[in-house]
DOTI-570980 format. One line per field, with one value per residue (C-alpha): x, y, z; residue number from 1; residue in three letters. Coordinates in pm, whole numbers. Layout:
<sites>
xx	X:...;
yy	Y:...;
zz	Z:...;
num	NUM:...;
residuo	ala:...;
</sites>
This chain:
<sites>
xx	872:1117:1059:1329:1374:1704:1916:2287:2435:2813:3118:3389:3462:3174:2899:3043:3105:2740:2609:2805:2753:2352:2410:2545:2234:2016:1904:1923:1667:1824:1970:2357:2367:2672:2806:3098:3167:3300:3372:3611:3497:3796:4055:3944:3883:4290:4451:4751:5113:5236:4877:4916:4700:4827:4741:4896:4689:4639:4399:4243:4057:3695:3798:3494:3700:4126:4351:4658:4812:4896:5277:5334:5299:5126:4934:4941:4633:4613:4654:4387:4094:4218:4097:3747:3682:3769:3532:3271:3307:3335:3060:2805:2742:2822:2443:2296:2539:2367:2692:2678:2348:2480:2192:2095:1766:1658:1334:1142:767:600:278:432:707:972:1284:1238:1610:1665:1922:2038:1855:1533:1406:1355:1245:1362:1172:1574:1870:2203:2462:2823:2936:3217:3384:3650:3414:3417:3760:3754:3968:4051:3888:4199:4229:4198:4231:3937:4215:4484:4610:4756:4572:4517:4334:4306:4517:4214:4083:4414:4421:4693:4652:4882:5200:5414:5776:5953:5644:5684:5440:5287:5136:4894:4937:5115:4854:4878:4814:5034:5395:5255:5282:5544:5827:5707:5667:5968:6216:6059:5930:6189:6043:5821:5745:5542:5299:5328:5059:5102:5355:5265:5441:5611:5666:5965:5709:5786:5658:5812:5771:5543:5753:5662:5718:5485:5185:5254:5175:4890:4725:4840:4674:4438:4470:4804:4661:4371:4681:4897:4560:4447:4832:4844:4432:4577:4911:4739:4441:4767:4843:4487:4653:4832:4539:4312:4615:4860:5137:5209:5263:5625:5708:5620:5659:6064:6082:5929:6187:6459:6338:6333:6708:6829:6715:6698:7027:6968:6846:6643:6457:6418:6317:6041:5949:5875:5513:5377:5142:5144:5159:4823:4656:4594:4651:5023:5168:5464:5717:6063:6171:5891:6205:6467:6222:6251:6631:6612:6822:6487:6200:6109:5935:5673:5565:5395:5044:4906:4789:4638:4681:4744:4763:5112:5160:5088:5174:5257:5188:5568:5517:5697:5552:5634:5607:5372:5265:5052:4900:4845:4595:4629:4372:4151:3804:3452:3425:3204:3054:2974:2799:2549:2374:2172:2069:1910:1539:1451:1036:1158:1439:1751:2012:2213:1952:1970:2335:2317:2105:2219:2577:2689:2570:2385:2292:2585:2686:2442:2124:1934:1692:1407:1510:1381:1492:1846:2133:2529:2823:3182:2905:2986:3226:3334:3692:4005:4331:4509:4330:4130:3827:3697:3670:3427:3220:3224:3071:2832:2714:2606:2451:2286:2172:2071:1763:1666:1619:1424:1207:1132:1056:758:587:798:791:1005:1251:1376:1612:1466:1615:1623:1867:2094:2127:2242:2438:2586:2669:2885:3050:3158:3277:3478:3658:3720:4143:4198:4490:4219:4061:4485:4663:4696:4582:4344:4217:3956:3851:3690:3368:3286:3201:3606:3390:3548:3253:3448:3659:3581:3656:3862:3912:3778:3648:3452:3287:3171:3073:2857:2625:2723:2311:2038:1880:1522:1458:1644:1454:1026:927:577:417:354:-54:-80:-91:-38:202:459:303:553:516:769:1023:1299:1671:1894:2227;
yy	20861:20639:20224:20020:19618:19706:19998:19982:20209:20268:20161:20089:19696:19555:19859:19701:19323:19384:19522:19286:18966:19096:19142:18779:18630:18813:19109:19416:19651:19808:20123:20238:20542:20681:21046:21124:21185:20887:20460:20311:20391:20426:20356:20658:20879:20716:20911:21041:20983:20643:20506:20082:19747:19580:19248:19054:19228:18855:18803:19204:19123:18984:18631:18633:18917:18820:19098:18906:19284:19339:19544:19480:19249:19451:19716:20107:20291:20405:20067:19932:20214:20150:19794:19922:20177:19894:19656:19877:19955:19578:19428:19754:19902:20287:20238:20207:20437:20759:20972:21283:21092:21094:20908:21142:20963:20584:20515:20186:20211:19968:19975:19994:19735:19936:20191:20536:20734:21084:21212:21550:21528:21396:21059:20735:20455:20069:19706:19612:19804:19692:19926:19906:20214:20026:20087:20311:20594:20879:20992:21077:21383:21456:21735:21870:22221:22520:22316:22538:22864:22708:22894:22688:22422:22101:21795:21397:21148:21019:21400:21489:21811:21729:22141:22197:22169:22103:22169:22377:22341:22302:21988:21799:21423:21354:21000:20677:20457:20257:20580:20769:20519:20552:20916:21027:20904:21003:21401:21350:21487:21750:21936:22193:21969:21776:21639:21319:21288:20912:20813:20482:20274:20018:19721:19716:19385:19397:19496:19190:19350:19326:19463:19089:19062:19125:18741:18669:18871:18741:18397:18474:18630:18293:18083:18185:17840:17946:18301:18127:17901:18187:18302:18009:17951:18294:18298:17971:18134:18420:18223:18052:18439:18418:18185:18415:18664:18344:18195:18546:18356:18232:18634:18573:18476:18782:18997:18892:18969:19270:19362:19251:19535:19784:19698:19672:19985:20212:20212:20485:20326:20614:20602:20262:20235:20518:20317:19989:19873:19847:19626:19221:19227:19194:19399:19649:19640:19500:19750:19684:19862:19893:20257:20464:20420:20502:20858:20857:20912:21245:21573:21677:21458:21471:21225:21380:21092:21376:21423:21749:21951:22294:22316:22729:22968:22831:22517:22231:22241:21969:21842:21941:22281:22269:22415:22274:22513:22360:22543:22218:21963:21607:21366:20999:20968:20658:20652:20633:20235:20170:20519:20550:20881:20631:20483:20770:20809:20434:20425:20167:20069:20170:20445:20472:20239:20443:20466:20034:20043:20252:20065:19653:19757:19735:19420:19260:18859:18723:19050:19123:19162:19380:19319:19599:19697:19471:19425:19584:19400:19570:19456:19458:19487:19426:19192:19089:19255:19078:19098:18883:18835:18989:19134:19104:18712:18782:19065:18793:18543:18814:18926:18509:18531:18843:18623:18353:18537:18732:18385:18274:18550:18545:18221:18243:18559:18729:19135:19191:18993:19090:18845:18745:18942:18641:18506:18815:18793:18373:18501:18821:18623:18369:18592:18745:18389:18357:18601:18573:18529:18655:18906:19220:19091:19011:19233:19578:19807:20020:20012:20089:19789:19851:20026:20280:19979:19744:19526:19391:19509:19523:19134:18829:18609:18300:18225:18422:18008:17969:18300:18147:17833:18040:18188:17934:17892:18166:18026:18053:17999:18300:18551:18655:18718:18883:18851:19058:19061:19080:19379:19222:19160:18920:18617:18294:18179:18159:17930:17852:18051:17839:17723;
zz	12561:12405:12559:12554:12671:12852:12925:12942:13156:13075:12800:12980:12976:13179:12914:12573:12731:12841:12480:12293:12366:12353:11992:11954:12164:11914:12145:11944:12176:12405:12459:12600:12798:12855:13010:12747:12432:12332:12473:12741:13043:13316:13048:12821:13151:13309:13025:13241:13170:13226:13316:13265:13348:13618:13478:13178:12831:12709:13002:13042:12739:12655:12571:12313:12131:12161:12000:11900:11811:12179:12163:12529:12806:12969:12812:12823:12808:12486:12364:12607:12477:12140:12205:12296:12090:11831:11989:11967:11629:11483:11677:11580:11898:11856:11661:12020:12253:12317:12389:12645:12803:13166:13396:13651:13720:13754:13908:13969:13814:14050:13836:13476:13584:13398:13492:13428:13327:13334:13159:12998:12761:12809:12971:12839:13002:13024:13137:13255:13382:13365:13529:13378:13549:13775:14102:13958:13779:14058:14155:14530:14668:15011:15238:15276:15535:15281:14960:14810:14827:14683:14359:14148:13939:14044:13968:14001:13774:13642:13499:13355:13220:12910:12822:13157:13094:13414:13268:13551:13783:14151:14182:14524:14399:14715:14754:14654:14486:14199:13948:14194:14112:13749:13676:13932:13701:13378:13536:13750:13461:13348:13650:13873:14235:14332:14675:14723:15027:15107:15348:15385:15179:14934:14894:14512:14312:14019:13698:13489:13196:12807:12388:12257:11956:11599:11525:11851:11726:11369:11558:11739:11438:11224:11481:11714:11971:12062:12208:12346:12515:12625:12795:12965:13087:13238:13409:13573:13681:13810:13986:14222:14316:14528:14766:14962:15006:15144:15354:15447:15556:15266:15165:15312:14995:14734:15032:15076:14678:14694:15002:14781:14502:14743:14857:14546:14400:14725:14878:15196:15483:15606:15233:15233:15572:15514:15177:15354:15480:15808:15703:15509:15161:15023:15223:15022:14649:14551:14283:13967:13903:13761:13824:14077:14310:14091:14077:14389:14465:14167:14354:14240:14474:14817:14986:15267:15535:15771:15730:15570:15811:15543:15205:15128:14815:14729:14938:15105:15515:15691:16103:16128:16026:15734:15421:15127:14814:14500:14169:14083:14256:14166:14297:14337:14542:14441:14375:14583:14571:14858:14851:14491:14400:14167:14424:14508:14193:14148:14325:14382:14487:14894:14835:14725:14631:14854:15137:15102:15152:15436:15585:15495:15362:15032:14913:14617:14547:14302:14302:14109:14218:14503:14706:14649:14307:14042:13710:13778:13718:13867:13687:13934:14218:14579:14654:14274:14234:14223:14379:14177:13854:13585:13665:13296:13409:13632:13426:13181:13400:13568:13178:13120:13462:13350:12968:13151:13385:13064:12905:13155:13218:12828:12869:13158:13103:13342:13372:13658:13861:14202:14455:14751:15098:15229:14948:14933:15290:15307:14965:15146:15505:15257:15143:15467:15626:15327:15420:15761:15772:15484:15462:15419:15738:15941:15730:15937:15728:15607:15271:14943:15003:15311:15414:15688:15918:15806:15634:15252:15037:14729:14714:14585:14886:14634:14326:14007:13874:14205:14192:13834:13923:14181:13948:13604:13631:13726:14023:13992:14365:14492:14304:14317:13978:13832:13551:13298:13273:13643:13849:14175:14401:14277:14164:14239:14573:14838:14814:15013:14884:14676:14854;
num	1:2:3:4:5:6:7:8:9:10:11:12:13:14:15:16:17:18:19:20:21:22:23:24:25:26:27:28:29:30:31:32:33:34:35:36:37:38:39:40:41:42:43:44:45:46:47:48:49:50:51:52:53:54:55:56:57:58:59:60:61:62:63:64:65:66:67:68:69:70:71:72:73:74:75:76:77:78:79:80:81:82:83:84:85:86:87:88:89:90:91:92:93:94:95:96:97:98:99:100:101:102:103:104:105:106:107:108:109:110:111:112:113:114:115:116:117:118:119:120:121:122:123:124:125:126:127:128:129:130:131:132:133:134:135:136:137:138:139:140:141:142:143:144:145:146:147:148:149:150:151:152:153:154:155:156:157:158:159:160:161:162:163:164:165:166:167:168:169:170:171:172:173:174:175:176:177:178:179:180:181:182:183:184:185:186:187:188:189:190:191:192:193:194:195:196:197:198:199:200:201:202:203:204:205:206:207:208:209:210:211:212:213:214:215:216:217:218:219:220:221:222:223:224:225:226:227:228:229:230:231:232:233:234:235:236:237:238:239:240:241:242:243:244:245:246:247:248:249:250:251:252:253:254:255:256:257:258:259:260:261:262:263:264:265:266:267:268:269:270:271:272:273:274:275:276:277:278:279:280:281:282:283:284:285:286:287:288:289:290:291:292:293:294:295:296:297:298:299:300:301:302:303:304:305:306:307:308:309:310:311:312:313:314:315:316:317:318:319:320:321:322:323:324:325:326:327:328:329:330:331:332:333:334:335:336:337:338:339:340:341:342:343:344:345:346:347:348:349:350:351:352:353:354:355:356:357:358:359:360:361:362:363:364:365:366:367:368:369:370:371:372:373:374:375:376:377:378:379:380:381:382:383:384:385:386:387:388:389:390:391:392:393:394:395:396:397:398:399:400:401:402:403:404:405:406:407:408:409:410:411:412:413:414:415:416:417:418:419:420:421:422:423:424:425:426:427:428:429:430:431:432:433:434:435:436:437:438:439:440:441:442:443:444:445:446:447:448:449:450:451:452:453:454:455:456:457:458:459:460:461:462:463:464:465:466:467:468:469:470:471:472:473:474:475:476:477:478:479:480:481:482:483:484:485:486:487:488:489:490:491:492:493:494:495:496:497:498:499;
residuo	met:glu:his:phe:arg:ile:ala:ile:val:gly:thr:gly:phe:ala:gly:leu:gly:thr:ala:ile:arg:phe:lys:gln:ala:gly:ile:asp:asp:phe:val:val:leu:glu:arg:ala:gly:asp:val:gly:gly:thr:trp:arg:asp:asn:ala:tyr:pro:gly:cys:gln:cys:asp:val:pro:ser:his:leu:tyr:ser:phe:ser:phe:asp:leu:asn:pro:gly:trp:ser:arg:thr:phe:ser:gly:gln:pro:glu:ile:trp:ala:tyr:leu:arg:asp:cys:ala:glu:arg:his:gly:ile:leu:ala:his:val:arg:phe:val:his:glu:leu:thr:asp:ala:ala:trp:glu:glu:asp:glu:gln:arg:trp:arg:leu:thr:thr:pro:arg:gly:glu:leu:thr:ala:gln:val:leu:val:ala:gly:val:gly:ala:leu:ser:glu:pro:ser:ile:pro:ala:leu:pro:gly:leu:glu:ser:phe:glu:gly:ala:ser:phe:his:thr:ala:glu:trp:asp:pro:val:his:asp:leu:thr:gly:glu:arg:val:ala:val:ile:gly:thr:gly:ala:ser:ala:ile:gln:val:val:pro:glu:ile:gln:pro:lys:val:ala:his:leu:ala:val:phe:gln:arg:thr:ala:pro:trp:ile:met:pro:his:pro:asp:arg:pro:leu:ser:ala:arg:glu:gln:arg:ala:tyr:arg:arg:val:pro:gly:ala:gln:arg:leu:met:arg:thr:ala:ile:tyr:trp:ala:arg:glu:thr:phe:val:leu:gly:phe:met:his:pro:arg:leu:met:arg:ile:pro:gln:arg:ile:ala:ser:arg:his:leu:ala:arg:gln:val:pro:asp:pro:asp:leu:arg:arg:arg:leu:thr:pro:ser:tyr:thr:met:gly:cys:lys:arg:val:leu:leu:ser:asn:asp:tyr:phe:pro:ala:leu:gln:arg:asp:asn:val:ala:val:val:thr:asp:ala:ile:arg:glu:val:arg:ala:arg:ser:ile:val:thr:ala:asp:gly:thr:glu:his:ala:ala:asp:thr:ile:val:phe:gly:thr:gly:phe:his:val:thr:asp:met:pro:ala:ala:ala:his:ile:arg:gly:arg:asp:gly:thr:leu:ala:glu:glu:trp:ser:glu:his:gly:met:gln:ala:his:ala:gly:thr:thr:ile:ala:gly:phe:pro:asn:leu:phe:met:leu:leu:gly:pro:asn:thr:gly:thr:gly:his:asn:ser:val:val:val:met:ile:glu:ala:gln:ile:asp:tyr:val:leu:ala:cys:leu:arg:ala:met:ala:glu:arg:gly:val:ala:ser:val:glu:val:arg:arg:glu:ala:gln:asp:ala:tyr:asn:ala:arg:val:gln:ser:gly:leu:arg:gly:thr:val:trp:ser:thr:gly:gly:cys:ala:ser:trp:tyr:leu:asp:ser:ser:gly:arg:asn:arg:thr:leu:trp:pro:gly:ala:thr:trp:arg:phe:arg:asn:arg:ile:arg:arg:phe:asp:arg:ala:ser:tyr:leu:ala:arg:pro:arg:ser:val:pro:ala:ala:pro:ala:glu:pro:ala:val:pro:ala:thr:ala;
</sites>
């Protein structure tokens, strides 16, 4: 059976970023497990029409691999995917990737101090497991009564069927989140009729996207410092956005901008009323679009705000008894975030990660390590998401934390490290305390940020620079360590967790 020092799961920004930084640090004994046949993660899978990032291109990229050739200030899916593929090839990562190797089981072997990993192509072992699966990797489809009886085509935006032709069809789009508001304007001109089923109206801001000129691209190629300066300026400008999330009264200003945007684009008062959110901006994800509202007012589009009662063979019936004919259903209904399926397949010392989170809530120390799961590092884990800035910033901070841990393990001859339960509890108590009074706890909405108990287990409560500072150094005292040659219980004496 093959054994590696490190196994990385996933080839999105988290997995590829980790692999590249490992190579740069002189670490070559690693394997990357990828369930698909190509790299890219979320940006490979979400190939629906109109898919675009809502973070500026210069910031939604690796700080150690800037791209002077972005064609727009906010890149589309094909360009981001191409960027990730290019990064993997130029940094020599493809030789480490095992494609079509979905991780179906990961079990910690206490005696051997290693992870046993199972894939459809066989088993392997690794001392360290880095999970870079990401929060937006498992599409969520609601359990609608009668859905199994639907005779037409149905698919999630993250599983878009490129072969299926929507021309002339009656299409139902369920959901009005980020993917739905992008796909609706793209498919509206070609379908016979489009019914948009809205449960909750989103706050939508004007989109500042524009093409980047050839002159700008040349400048960034010739003077790399110019692009880095632009990235830095964008980063700090985005950091100011967090003030509204932390102090909801400050959201009145952007909320007025969004209200004016709606009023300008939707003159009909009844439709405008139905498209006006009833919660504080930021409670749910803030969206960007200039063409969603105009698309909703086309003659072949209907906005449906009544709840769905059932799905029939060729229609959707709402609570008021209206039957809406449909040939295809498109789900823009988000992902399994606080209930990620991958957690059921990772087994630590005393049970699965799903069981651990069921008992203690979805949490991790530094958003990265979990008590009871030695040598497991989760990127974009609990409370590492952002509502205002680039998650790539958070990923890179976590990668540096993992590297610092690996260096400490090598220097001290350590076989495994495991965060102390008390350190993890203390860290998460501070995180949850930081979330009190924020828009996510007072905004008056239900969102995918919250778990079944209503706690925000997804977003970091504050500026990203605070997170980077918090995990800038590996806090050894927060961990139990087991030397390679000692087959007994953790050898380090218990010491208080660091603050």
